[in-house]
C-alpha positions, 0 to 999 in steps of 0.5 A: 684274535689279533689282540695285544695287551701290555702291562707296560704301555705307552697308553692305557687306552684300548684301541680297536683297529677296524679294517673293511675287507673283500677279496684282498687276501694277499693285501690283508696278509701283508698288512697283518705281518707288517703292522703287528710288529710296529704296533707291538713296538708302540706298546699300545693295547689293541685288537684288529677287527677285519669286517668282511662284506659277503654277498653280491651287493656293491662294496660299501666301505663306510658301512663296514667301518660303522659295523666294525665300530658297533660290533667291536663294542661287544668284545671290549670297552674300547676307548679309541677307534682306528679306521684303517684301509688294508692297503696302507702300510705304516713306515714310521713307528713314531706315528703312534696309533692312539687318540688325541683330543681331536679326531686324527688323520694319520695317513698324511703322507702316502707314497702314491701322492709323493708323500704330500697331502693331496688336498686339505679336506682329505680325511681318508686312509687312516682315521682315529676317533675317540668313542664319544667323538665317533658317536657325536658325528653319527659315524660314516654315512651309509649311502656311499656304495662303490669306492670313493666319496665317503672320506670327503663326507666324513671330513664334512661330518667331523667339521660340522660338529666343531672338531679341528682334525689333528694331523701329524707332520708329513715327516712322521705320518708316512705310508706305503700303498700296497696298491690294488686295482679296483674293479667297477664294483669298488669304483665311484667317480667324483662326479657321482659322489658330489651330489650324493654328499650334499644329500647326506643328512648327518643326524639321520644317516649313520650309526643310528640308521645302519642295517646289516646281517652278521654271518659269522665271527672267527677269532684268528691268531692275527685278527678277529674276522666279522663276516656281514651281509649288507 
């Protein structure tokens, strides 16, 4: 589900778009109806994977991204992986969803932040990696339970491997945030994430240490749903 492959493509890459999800159906529907036409106009090959966390454990966005990466490889030989928050809606077709030579941060200018990058080390919202790049950084940390901190940690993991993060111009990389009020389940303060980030051991924590339980896989017309318990 959620597959679009073109014979006449802007790029011959196969792109997996991975979305972490829990209890946001209206936002998901808005995202799918907004993004599919744009991605088709971009003439890229892509498949959308929605990774839904079930069960009672605290939300872990970063783990869902790691799971989406690993599970998507069971469906096809994807070259490029786009890690995308469900609440960000692309405004400019020219912000192309493909891989560059370096990892990319596409959501540079978000309306919530007056279309300015909040701080230089931010690496969240929409991040793009080639397969080998994501494997080299060992994916996201699995230690961030709650909402926040995993993006700054991803920046540190990426820079530590010698990558310079590519960012399109603010005039192109524009997004509208379809806002959702986080519950305490999603929320993690900056004070809580700072010491946790320093304790993250990149070589031991990430893709190579993740544990999860696949529950169900459903191919819907607009996306592939993977339900997991972590």
